[in-house]
KEMAR-150284 format. One record per residue (C-alpha): residue number from 1; residue in three letters; x, y, z. Coordinates in nm, 2 decimals. Layout:
residues N
<NUM; "Ala"; <X; Y; Z>>
...
This chain:
residues 357
<1; "Met"; <1.82; -0.99; -0.86>>
<2; "Lys"; <1.89; -0.88; -1.22>>
<3; "Asn"; <1.73; -1.09; -1.49>>
<4; "Lys"; <1.57; -1.06; -1.83>>
<5; "Leu"; <1.25; -0.91; -1.69>>
<6; "Thr"; <1.41; -0.65; -1.46>>
<7; "Glu"; <1.61; -0.53; -1.77>>
<8; "Leu"; <1.29; -0.53; -1.99>>
<9; "Leu"; <1.10; -0.33; -1.74>>
<10; "Asp"; <1.40; -0.12; -1.63>>
<11; "Ile"; <1.35; -0.19; -1.26>>
<12; "Lys"; <1.59; -0.24; -0.98>>
<13; "His"; <1.38; -0.49; -0.78>>
<14; "Pro"; <1.17; -0.78; -0.92>>
<15; "Ile"; <0.85; -0.63; -0.76>>
<16; "Ile"; <0.55; -0.51; -0.95>>
<17; "Gln"; <0.25; -0.35; -0.79>>
<18; "Ala"; <-0.08; -0.52; -0.89>>
<19; "Pro"; <-0.30; -0.29; -1.10>>
<20; "Met"; <-0.59; -0.25; -0.85>>
<21; "Ala"; <-0.87; -0.06; -1.03>>
<22; "Gly"; <-1.13; 0.15; -0.85>>
<23; "Gly"; <-0.92; 0.43; -0.70>>
<24; "Ile"; <-0.66; 0.23; -0.50>>
<25; "Thr"; <-0.37; 0.30; -0.74>>
<26; "Thr"; <-0.33; 0.67; -0.67>>
<27; "Ala"; <-0.04; 0.87; -0.82>>
<28; "Asn"; <0.13; 0.86; -0.48>>
<29; "Leu"; <0.11; 0.48; -0.46>>
<30; "Val"; <0.23; 0.42; -0.82>>
<31; "Ala"; <0.51; 0.67; -0.80>>
<32; "Ala"; <0.63; 0.56; -0.45>>
<33; "Ile"; <0.67; 0.20; -0.58>>
<34; "Ser"; <0.85; 0.30; -0.90>>
<35; "Glu"; <1.08; 0.54; -0.71>>
<36; "Ser"; <1.15; 0.26; -0.46>>
<37; "Gly"; <1.29; 0.04; -0.73>>
<38; "Gly"; <0.97; -0.16; -0.83>>
<39; "Leu"; <0.71; -0.09; -1.10>>
<40; "Gly"; <0.40; 0.10; -1.00>>
<41; "Thr"; <0.09; 0.03; -1.21>>
<42; "Leu"; <-0.22; 0.24; -1.26>>
<43; "Gly"; <-0.54; 0.03; -1.26>>
<44; "Ala"; <-0.73; 0.20; -1.54>>
<45; "Gly"; <-0.99; -0.06; -1.61>>
<46; "Tyr"; <-1.28; 0.15; -1.49>>
<47; "Leu"; <-1.15; 0.49; -1.61>>
<48; "Asn"; <-1.27; 0.68; -1.91>>
<49; "Thr"; <-1.02; 0.85; -2.14>>
<50; "Ser"; <-1.03; 1.19; -1.96>>
<51; "Gln"; <-0.98; 1.03; -1.62>>
<52; "Met"; <-0.70; 0.82; -1.76>>
<53; "Arg"; <-0.52; 1.11; -1.90>>
<54; "Lys"; <-0.55; 1.31; -1.57>>
<55; "Glu"; <-0.42; 1.01; -1.37>>
<56; "Ile"; <-0.13; 0.95; -1.60>>
<57; "Arg"; <-0.02; 1.31; -1.60>>
<58; "Glu"; <-0.04; 1.32; -1.22>>
<59; "Ile"; <0.19; 1.02; -1.20>>
<60; "Lys"; <0.42; 1.18; -1.46>>
<61; "Gln"; <0.47; 1.47; -1.22>>
<62; "Lys"; <0.62; 1.22; -0.97>>
<63; "Thr"; <0.79; 0.96; -1.19>>
<64; "Asn"; <0.85; 0.88; -1.55>>
<65; "His"; <0.86; 0.50; -1.51>>
<66; "Phe"; <0.53; 0.32; -1.45>>
<67; "Gly"; <0.28; 0.09; -1.61>>
<68; "Ile"; <-0.09; 0.09; -1.68>>
<69; "Asn"; <-0.35; -0.19; -1.69>>
<70; "Leu"; <-0.65; -0.22; -1.91>>
<71; "Phe"; <-0.95; -0.46; -1.91>>
<72; "Val"; <-0.98; -0.65; -2.24>>
<73; "Pro"; <-1.35; -0.63; -2.33>>
<74; "Asn"; <-1.53; -0.97; -2.35>>
<75; "Glu"; <-1.83; -1.06; -2.56>>
<76; "Phe"; <-2.14; -1.08; -2.34>>
<77; "Ser"; <-2.51; -1.09; -2.39>>
<78; "Val"; <-2.78; -1.00; -2.15>>
<79; "Ser"; <-3.16; -1.00; -2.19>>
<80; "Thr"; <-3.41; -0.76; -2.04>>
<81; "Ser"; <-3.54; -1.05; -1.83>>
<82; "Asp"; <-3.19; -1.12; -1.70>>
<83; "Ile"; <-3.16; -0.76; -1.59>>
<84; "Asn"; <-3.50; -0.75; -1.44>>
<85; "Arg"; <-3.43; -1.06; -1.24>>
<86; "Ala"; <-3.10; -0.92; -1.11>>
<87; "Ile"; <-3.28; -0.59; -1.02>>
<88; "Asp"; <-3.54; -0.79; -0.83>>
<89; "Ile"; <-3.26; -0.97; -0.63>>
<90; "Leu"; <-3.09; -0.63; -0.56>>
<91; "Gln"; <-3.42; -0.45; -0.48>>
<92; "Pro"; <-3.38; -0.46; -0.10>>
<93; "Tyr"; <-3.04; -0.27; -0.13>>
<94; "Tyr"; <-3.19; -0.02; -0.38>>
<95; "Lys"; <-3.47; 0.05; -0.14>>
<96; "Glu"; <-3.23; 0.09; 0.16>>
<97; "Phe"; <-3.02; 0.34; -0.03>>
<98; "Asn"; <-3.30; 0.51; -0.23>>
<99; "Ile"; <-3.15; 0.40; -0.56>>
<100; "Asn"; <-3.37; 0.42; -0.87>>
<101; "Ala"; <-3.31; 0.11; -1.09>>
<102; "Glu"; <-3.42; 0.30; -1.40>>
<103; "Asp"; <-3.11; 0.53; -1.37>>
<104; "Phe"; <-2.88; 0.25; -1.48>>
<105; "Glu"; <-2.70; 0.27; -1.81>>
<106; "Val"; <-2.66; -0.09; -1.93>>
<107; "Pro"; <-2.33; -0.16; -2.10>>
<108; "Ser"; <-2.31; -0.31; -2.45>>
<109; "Pro"; <-2.03; -0.50; -2.61>>
<110; "Met"; <-2.00; -0.23; -2.87>>
<111; "Thr"; <-1.95; 0.05; -2.62>>
<112; "Glu"; <-1.71; -0.16; -2.42>>
<113; "Arg"; <-1.49; -0.22; -2.73>>
<114; "Gln"; <-1.50; 0.14; -2.83>>
<115; "Thr"; <-1.39; 0.25; -2.48>>
<116; "Phe"; <-1.10; 0.00; -2.49>>
<117; "Ile"; <-0.98; 0.13; -2.83>>
<118; "Glu"; <-0.99; 0.49; -2.69>>
<119; "Gln"; <-0.80; 0.38; -2.38>>
<120; "Val"; <-0.53; 0.22; -2.59>>
<121; "Gln"; <-0.49; 0.55; -2.79>>
<122; "Val"; <-0.44; 0.74; -2.46>>
<123; "Val"; <-0.17; 0.49; -2.36>>
<124; "Ile"; <0.01; 0.56; -2.69>>
<125; "Glu"; <-0.04; 0.93; -2.69>>
<126; "Glu"; <0.08; 0.96; -2.33>>
<127; "Gln"; <0.38; 0.73; -2.39>>
<128; "Val"; <0.32; 0.50; -2.10>>
<129; "Pro"; <0.62; 0.26; -2.09>>
<130; "Val"; <0.44; -0.06; -1.99>>
<131; "Cys"; <0.09; -0.18; -2.05>>
<132; "Ser"; <-0.07; -0.49; -1.90>>
<133; "Phe"; <-0.40; -0.66; -1.98>>
<134; "Thr"; <-0.66; -0.85; -1.77>>
<135; "Phe"; <-0.95; -1.06; -1.89>>
<136; "Gly"; <-0.80; -1.15; -2.22>>
<137; "Ile"; <-0.56; -1.07; -2.50>>
<138; "Pro"; <-0.60; -0.77; -2.73>>
<139; "Ser"; <-0.64; -0.80; -3.11>>
<140; "Thr"; <-0.34; -0.85; -3.33>>
<141; "Glu"; <-0.39; -0.49; -3.45>>
<142; "Val"; <-0.38; -0.34; -3.10>>
<143; "Ile"; <-0.07; -0.54; -3.00>>
<144; "Lys"; <0.11; -0.43; -3.32>>
<145; "Gln"; <0.02; -0.07; -3.27>>
<146; "Leu"; <0.14; -0.07; -2.91>>
<147; "Lys"; <0.47; -0.25; -3.00>>
<148; "Gln"; <0.53; 0.00; -3.28>>
<149; "Asn"; <0.53; 0.26; -3.00>>
<150; "Asn"; <0.79; 0.07; -2.80>>
<151; "Ile"; <0.54; -0.01; -2.52>>
<152; "Val"; <0.63; -0.33; -2.32>>
<153; "Leu"; <0.32; -0.56; -2.31>>
<154; "Val"; <0.23; -0.79; -2.02>>
<155; "Gly"; <-0.05; -1.04; -2.03>>
<156; "Thr"; <-0.24; -1.22; -1.75>>
<157; "Ala"; <-0.30; -1.60; -1.72>>
<158; "Thr"; <-0.46; -1.83; -1.47>>
<159; "Thr"; <-0.36; -2.16; -1.65>>
<160; "Val"; <-0.07; -2.29; -1.86>>
<161; "Lys"; <-0.29; -2.28; -2.17>>
<162; "Glu"; <-0.37; -1.91; -2.12>>
<163; "Ala"; <0.00; -1.84; -2.06>>
<164; "Ile"; <0.09; -2.01; -2.39>>
<165; "Glu"; <-0.17; -1.80; -2.57>>
<166; "Asn"; <-0.02; -1.49; -2.43>>
<167; "Glu"; <0.32; -1.58; -2.56>>
<168; "Lys"; <0.17; -1.67; -2.91>>
<169; "Ser"; <0.00; -1.33; -2.92>>
<170; "Gly"; <0.33; -1.14; -2.88>>
<171; "Met"; <0.32; -1.04; -2.51>>
<172; "Asp"; <0.66; -0.96; -2.38>>
<173; "Ser"; <0.59; -1.12; -2.04>>
<174; "Val"; <0.30; -1.29; -1.86>>
<175; "Thr"; <0.17; -1.26; -1.51>>
<176; "Val"; <0.05; -1.60; -1.38>>
<177; "Gln"; <-0.23; -1.55; -1.13>>
<178; "Gly"; <-0.28; -1.82; -0.87>>
<179; "Ile"; <-0.61; -1.89; -0.69>>
<180; "Glu"; <-0.47; -1.71; -0.39>>
<181; "Ala"; <-0.48; -1.37; -0.56>>
<182; "Gly"; <-0.72; -1.10; -0.44>>
<183; "Gly"; <-0.96; -0.92; -0.67>>
<184; "His"; <-1.08; -1.04; -1.01>>
<185; "Arg"; <-0.97; -1.36; -1.17>>
<186; "Gly"; <-0.79; -1.29; -1.50>>
<187; "Ser"; <-0.92; -1.60; -1.67>>
<188; "Phe"; <-1.03; -1.58; -2.03>>
<189; "Ile"; <-1.03; -1.93; -2.19>>
<190; "Asn"; <-1.22; -2.13; -1.94>>
<191; "Asp"; <-1.47; -2.02; -1.68>>
<192; "Ser"; <-1.28; -1.83; -1.41>>
<193; "Asn"; <-1.41; -2.07; -1.15>>
<194; "Glu"; <-1.25; -2.37; -1.33>>
<195; "Gly"; <-0.88; -2.29; -1.34>>
<196; "Leu"; <-0.84; -2.28; -0.96>>
<197; "Ile"; <-0.47; -2.35; -0.96>>
<198; "Gly"; <-0.24; -2.26; -0.66>>
<199; "Leu"; <0.04; -2.02; -0.75>>
<200; "Met"; <0.32; -2.25; -0.64>>
<201; "Ser"; <0.19; -2.53; -0.86>>
<202; "Leu"; <0.12; -2.29; -1.15>>
<203; "Ile"; <0.46; -2.11; -1.17>>
<204; "Pro"; <0.69; -2.41; -1.27>>
<205; "Gln"; <0.43; -2.56; -1.51>>
<206; "Val"; <0.41; -2.22; -1.69>>
<207; "Val"; <0.78; -2.17; -1.69>>
<208; "Asp"; <0.84; -2.50; -1.85>>
<209; "Gln"; <0.60; -2.42; -2.14>>
<210; "Val"; <0.68; -2.05; -2.23>>
<211; "Thr"; <1.00; -1.87; -2.31>>
<212; "Ile"; <0.88; -1.52; -2.21>>
<213; "Pro"; <0.95; -1.40; -1.85>>
<214; "Val"; <0.69; -1.51; -1.59>>
<215; "Ile"; <0.56; -1.28; -1.31>>
<216; "Ala"; <0.40; -1.45; -1.01>>
<217; "Ala"; <0.09; -1.32; -0.85>>
<218; "Gly"; <-0.13; -1.44; -0.57>>
<219; "Gly"; <-0.08; -1.42; -0.19>>
<220; "Ile"; <0.27; -1.29; -0.20>>
<221; "Met"; <0.33; -1.04; 0.08>>
<222; "Asp"; <0.70; -1.06; 0.18>>
<223; "Gly"; <1.05; -1.19; 0.11>>
<224; "Arg"; <0.95; -1.55; 0.17>>
<225; "Gly"; <0.70; -1.53; -0.11>>
<226; "Leu"; <0.93; -1.35; -0.35>>
<227; "Ser"; <1.21; -1.61; -0.27>>
<228; "Ala"; <0.98; -1.90; -0.34>>
<229; "Ala"; <0.86; -1.75; -0.67>>
<230; "Leu"; <1.21; -1.69; -0.79>>
<231; "Cys"; <1.32; -2.04; -0.69>>
<232; "Leu"; <1.03; -2.18; -0.90>>
<233; "Gly"; <1.13; -1.99; -1.21>>
<234; "Ala"; <0.94; -1.66; -1.20>>
<235; "Glu"; <1.15; -1.35; -1.27>>
<236; "Ala"; <0.94; -1.11; -1.05>>
<237; "Val"; <0.63; -1.10; -0.84>>
<238; "Gln"; <0.32; -0.89; -0.85>>
<239; "Met"; <0.19; -0.78; -0.51>>
<240; "Gly"; <-0.15; -0.63; -0.45>>
<241; "Thr"; <-0.29; -0.67; -0.10>>
<242; "Ala"; <0.06; -0.60; 0.05>>
<243; "Phe"; <0.04; -0.25; -0.11>>
<244; "Leu"; <-0.34; -0.20; -0.07>>
<245; "Thr"; <-0.29; -0.13; 0.31>>
<246; "Cys"; <0.01; 0.10; 0.26>>
<247; "Ile"; <-0.01; 0.46; 0.36>>
<248; "Glu"; <0.00; 0.58; 0.00>>
<249; "Ser"; <-0.28; 0.35; -0.12>>
<250; "Gly"; <-0.62; 0.51; -0.21>>
<251; "Ala"; <-0.81; 0.22; -0.07>>
<252; "His"; <-1.10; 0.31; 0.16>>
<253; "Lys"; <-1.01; 0.33; 0.53>>
<254; "Val"; <-1.26; 0.06; 0.61>>
<255; "His"; <-1.11; -0.17; 0.34>>
<256; "Lys"; <-0.77; -0.13; 0.49>>
<257; "Glu"; <-0.89; -0.19; 0.85>>
<258; "Val"; <-1.08; -0.50; 0.75>>
<259; "Ile"; <-0.77; -0.65; 0.58>>
<260; "Leu"; <-0.55; -0.56; 0.87>>
<261; "Thr"; <-0.78; -0.73; 1.12>>
<262; "Thr"; <-0.91; -1.03; 0.93>>
<263; "Ser"; <-0.80; -1.40; 0.95>>
<264; "Asp"; <-0.66; -1.63; 0.69>>
<265; "Asp"; <-1.00; -1.81; 0.63>>
<266; "Gln"; <-1.22; -1.51; 0.56>>
<267; "Thr"; <-1.16; -1.46; 0.19>>
<268; "Val"; <-1.39; -1.62; -0.06>>
<269; "Leu"; <-1.45; -1.62; -0.44>>
<270; "Thr"; <-1.77; -1.44; -0.54>>
<271; "Arg"; <-1.92; -1.30; -0.86>>
<272; "Ser"; <-2.20; -1.11; -0.67>>
<273; "Phe"; <-2.05; -0.77; -0.71>>
<274; "Ser"; <-1.94; -0.76; -1.07>>
<275; "Gly"; <-2.05; -1.08; -1.25>>
<276; "Lys"; <-1.69; -1.20; -1.27>>
<277; "Trp"; <-1.53; -1.43; -1.01>>
<278; "Ala"; <-1.32; -1.23; -0.76>>
<279; "Arg"; <-1.16; -1.29; -0.42>>
<280; "Gly"; <-1.26; -1.07; -0.13>>
<281; "Ile"; <-1.33; -1.08; 0.24>>
<282; "Lys"; <-1.67; -1.23; 0.33>>
<283; "Asn"; <-1.94; -0.99; 0.43>>
<284; "Lys"; <-2.32; -0.97; 0.44>>
<285; "Phe"; <-2.37; -0.89; 0.07>>
<286; "Ile"; <-2.16; -1.19; -0.04>>
<287; "Glu"; <-2.34; -1.42; 0.20>>
<288; "Asp"; <-2.68; -1.29; 0.09>>
<289; "Met"; <-2.59; -1.36; -0.27>>
<290; "Val"; <-2.44; -1.70; -0.24>>
<291; "Glu"; <-2.75; -1.89; -0.35>>
<292; "Lys"; <-2.84; -1.64; -0.62>>
<293; "Glu"; <-2.50; -1.59; -0.79>>
<294; "Glu"; <-2.59; -1.81; -1.09>>
<295; "Glu"; <-2.89; -1.59; -1.16>>
<296; "Leu"; <-2.68; -1.27; -1.18>>
<297; "Pro"; <-2.58; -1.13; -1.52>>
<298; "Glu"; <-2.22; -1.13; -1.66>>
<299; "Phe"; <-1.96; -0.86; -1.62>>
<300; "Pro"; <-1.98; -0.57; -1.68>>
<301; "Val"; <-2.36; -0.57; -1.65>>
<302; "Gln"; <-2.37; -0.69; -1.29>>
<303; "Asn"; <-2.09; -0.45; -1.21>>
<304; "Ser"; <-2.31; -0.16; -1.33>>
<305; "Leu"; <-2.61; -0.28; -1.14>>
<306; "Thr"; <-2.42; -0.29; -0.81>>
<307; "Lys"; <-2.21; 0.03; -0.87>>
<308; "Lys"; <-2.44; 0.26; -0.67>>
<309; "Ile"; <-2.48; 0.02; -0.39>>
<310; "Arg"; <-2.10; 0.00; -0.35>>
<311; "Ser"; <-2.07; 0.37; -0.39>>
<312; "Val"; <-2.32; 0.46; -0.11>>
<313; "Ala"; <-2.18; 0.18; 0.11>>
<314; "Ser"; <-1.84; 0.34; 0.07>>
<315; "Ile"; <-1.97; 0.68; 0.16>>
<316; "Gln"; <-2.14; 0.54; 0.47>>
<317; "Ser"; <-1.83; 0.32; 0.56>>
<318; "Asn"; <-2.06; 0.02; 0.55>>
<319; "Arg"; <-1.82; -0.28; 0.53>>
<320; "Glu"; <-2.11; -0.53; 0.49>>
<321; "Leu"; <-2.20; -0.39; 0.14>>
<322; "Met"; <-1.85; -0.30; 0.01>>
<323; "Ser"; <-1.63; -0.51; -0.22>>
<324; "Leu"; <-1.34; -0.58; 0.01>>
<325; "Trp"; <-1.10; -0.74; -0.23>>
<326; "Ser"; <-0.81; -0.93; -0.07>>
<327; "Gly"; <-0.57; -1.21; -0.14>>
<328; "Gln"; <-0.54; -1.51; 0.09>>
<329; "Ser"; <-0.26; -1.38; 0.31>>
<330; "Pro"; <-0.43; -1.08; 0.49>>
<331; "Met"; <-0.26; -1.16; 0.82>>
<332; "Leu"; <0.07; -1.06; 0.66>>
<333; "Ala"; <-0.06; -0.72; 0.56>>
<334; "Arg"; <0.08; -0.40; 0.73>>
<335; "Asn"; <0.00; -0.03; 0.74>>
<336; "Thr"; <0.33; 0.13; 0.66>>
<337; "Asn"; <0.48; 0.31; 0.37>>
<338; "Val"; <0.58; 0.17; 0.03>>
<339; "Lys"; <0.95; 0.22; 0.07>>
<340; "Glu"; <0.97; 0.03; 0.40>>
<341; "Ile"; <0.77; -0.26; 0.25>>
<342; "Ile"; <1.00; -0.29; -0.05>>
<343; "Asn"; <1.32; -0.26; 0.15>>
<344; "Glu"; <1.21; -0.53; 0.39>>
<345; "Val"; <1.10; -0.76; 0.12>>
<346; "Met"; <1.43; -0.73; -0.06>>
<347; "Ala"; <1.64; -0.76; 0.25>>
<348; "Glu"; <1.45; -1.08; 0.35>>
<349; "Thr"; <1.48; -1.22; 0.00>>
<350; "Glu"; <1.85; -1.16; -0.01>>
<351; "Lys"; <1.90; -1.33; 0.32>>
<352; "Ile"; <1.69; -1.63; 0.23>>
<353; "Leu"; <1.86; -1.68; -0.11>>
<354; "Gly"; <2.20; -1.62; 0.04>>
<355; "Asp"; <2.14; -1.89; 0.31>>
<356; "Leu"; <2.04; -2.13; 0.03>>
<357; "Lys"; <2.38; -2.10; -0.14>>
């Protein structure tokens, strides 16, 4: 199982935990994965610098080897009329939860960029070994600064073109995200609802066009998925939903229960919660928003407008208004501990690849 990527990341097994933001990637989850031979990753996209530092230091008390993921800020524009239209659409939920629309702090491109720069500085100061990026590629200056501090950089791509751009920028590796993946699409060149390529088709096409190691992400839950990805040329897999339902995960109890009891045809792509396309399990909010999605503002504005709805829904354990992110293989999910998952994935992979010899 040793290859260029496992050596680069200094991991025993070619398994990386997907950087699920929003409280799922607790210190216990990240550390458990790293201590079991994979690479645990803190999803820091929604954290401010104080929160980041606190989370990083909690992880460091349990393991010295882990990664962190940041959202690359995108340019966006939103008018007052766009916001008012979205507020009108969301008004029934505001009314139900006694939310005052005037309390929202609308994000701006300038504040998003500043937050990102501050996050990068925390990564450097705290000497996080690996840093991955979603929604784009950082500036040349940021990449240079991180590399000067010996931090391994991992990009995200949903198409061959995006993977090539990641290599050109100086990324050490690239995660290719198939349409099967749960959570947000990592697209940044085309609209994220255009590059809808299945992982098993995407891996070999990317491998043929880049020289940096490729990590496969999207619907991989067991040794069968890891074996297939390795056979197609990937050097590791990134697994999210498989670890989301683990005991160490910080995911809401309802979120775990829904994944563990849903069927293969219940996940859909939606931009209703955040303004970016993401895969989750269908519920009332998604269904209510289907015909209105095009009227909703871009990320991160829509994400801010729905934040309190999601927060109250979580407190009330209301699955119909929660963002229940999940990949397309929920029926393979289990509620067990991280070590057992990784050991079983590796044992199954070794058997499959051994039988192929």
